[in-house]
C-alpha positions in Angstrom: 25.8 42.1 -16.4 26.0 45.8 -14.1 25.7 45.3 -10.4 24.9 47.2 -7.7 28.8 47.7 -6.5 31.9 46.8 -7.9 33.6 45.3 -5.0 32.9 43.7 -1.5 31.9 46.6 0.9 34.2 47.4 4.2 31.7 45.3 6.4 32.9 43.0 9.1 30.6 39.5 10.1 31.8 37.0 12.5 32.5 33.2 11.9 30.4 31.0 13.2 33.1 30.6 15.9 33.5 34.2 16.7 36.1 35.5 14.5 35.6 37.9 13.3 36.3 38.3 9.0 36.0 42.2 6.8 34.6 41.1 3.7 36.9 43.7 1.6 39.9 41.3 2.9 38.7 38.6 0.0 38.5 42.1 -2.6 42.8 41.6 -2.5 42.7 37.9 -3.4 44.1 37.0 -6.5 41.5 33.5 -6.9 37.9 33.6 -7.5 35.6 33.6 -4.0 32.2 32.8 -4.1 30.2 34.9 -1.7 27.0 33.0 -1.5 23.7 34.8 1.2 21.4 32.2 2.2 19.7 31.2 5.9 18.7 27.7 7.8 14.2 29.1 6.3 15.5 29.4 2.6 15.3 25.7 0.9 16.6 26.6 -2.7 19.5 28.4 -0.4 20.0 24.9 0.9 19.6 22.8 -2.0 21.8 25.3 -4.3 24.5 25.1 -1.3 24.8 21.5 -1.3 24.4 21.4 -5.1 28.0 23.2 -5.2 29.0 20.9 -2.0 29.0 18.5 -4.2 31.4 19.7 -6.4 33.6 22.0 -4.0 36.8 19.2 -3.8 36.8 19.1 -7.6 36.5 23.0 -8.2 39.2 24.0 -5.8 41.7 21.9 -6.8 41.0 23.5 -10.1 40.6 26.7 -9.1 41.3 27.7 -5.6 37.6 28.4 -5.2 37.2 29.7 -1.7 32.9 29.9 -0.6 32.0 31.7 1.7 28.2 31.2 2.8 26.0 34.4 5.0 23.6 33.3 7.4 21.4 36.3 7.1 19.4 34.6 9.4 18.4 36.3 12.2 18.5 36.7 16.2 14.9 34.6 16.2 16.8 31.6 13.8 20.4 32.2 13.6 20.9 29.2 16.6 19.9 26.8 13.8 23.2 28.0 11.6 25.1 26.1 13.3 23.7 22.7 13.1 22.3 23.2 9.4 26.1 23.3 8.6 27.1 20.7 10.4 24.2 18.4 9.5 25.6 19.0 6.3 28.5 18.9 6.3 29.2 21.9 4.7 33.0 22.2 4.9 33.0 26.3 4.1 33.3 29.8 5.9 30.4 30.6 7.5 29.6 34.0 8.1 26.4 35.3 10.1 25.1 38.5 8.6 22.0 38.8 11.8 21.8 42.6 11.7 21.7 42.8 7.9 24.3 44.5 7.2 26.6 43.2 4.3 22.9 42.4 3.1 21.7 45.7 2.6 25.3 46.9 2.1 25.5 44.7 -1.3 21.6 45.4 -1.6 20.3 41.8 -1.6 16.8 41.2 -1.9 16.1 37.9 -2.2 17.8 34.8 -1.4 19.7 32.8 -2.3 22.5 35.2 -3.6 25.6 34.5 -5.1 28.1 36.6 -6.1 31.6 35.2 -7.7 34.4 38.1 -7.1 37.1 37.7 -8.6 41.1 40.2 -8.5 38.7 43.2 -6.2 35.6 42.0 -9.2 32.3 41.3 -8.7 32.0 39.9 -12.1 29.1 37.0 -12.0 26.2 37.7 -10.3 22.7 35.6 -9.8 19.7 35.1 -7.4 17.2 32.7 -7.1 18.0 28.9 -7.8 17.6 26.5 -10.3 18.9 22.9 -10.7 21.9 23.1 -12.8 22.7 26.7 -11.9 25.9 25.6 -10.3 26.9 23.6 -14.0 26.8 28.5 -14.4 29.0 29.2 -11.9 32.0 26.3 -12.8 32.0 27.3 -16.7 32.4 31.2 -14.7 35.3 30.0 -12.7 36.7 27.8 -15.6 36.7 31.6 -18.1 38.2 33.3 -14.9 40.8 31.1 -14.7 42.5 30.0 -17.5 
C-alpha cells in the first residue's frame, strides 16, 4: 500500500477547547494512533466514528490506541462540531482543520479518510465507510502491537 506521505506533517490544529496540537507530535508515539478525517455533514463519517466508539474502550485496553478525529468542517459548519461530539459521547481527541491545512497536506480527497500511524509511519489508510471497516482497523491494530 502506498501513501502520499509516510508520516504526519508538521501542522498545528486546535482542539475543541482551543488547545494547539501539532500533528507531527503523534509521529513519536510508541502506541498506534488513528487519525480519522470527518465532517458534521458527512453521514458515513459519523457512522464510522460511532462504529469505532462502540469498541474503542476495548481497543484502548488491548492496543493502547488513541483516536484523533479531525473535523474538516469550515467556517459555515464548524460551530456544529462540539454539539455533534458531545451528543455522540465520543471520547476522542477532536481537532478542527477549518482551513483544511492538514487535509491538503495529507492529500485527503474524500471523507471519511482514516489512517493509522505507528512508530512514526503511516501504516494503514482507507477512505469512505463500509459497515464492518472497524474490524479491518482492529486487525491492523492487533498486528502492530503483537
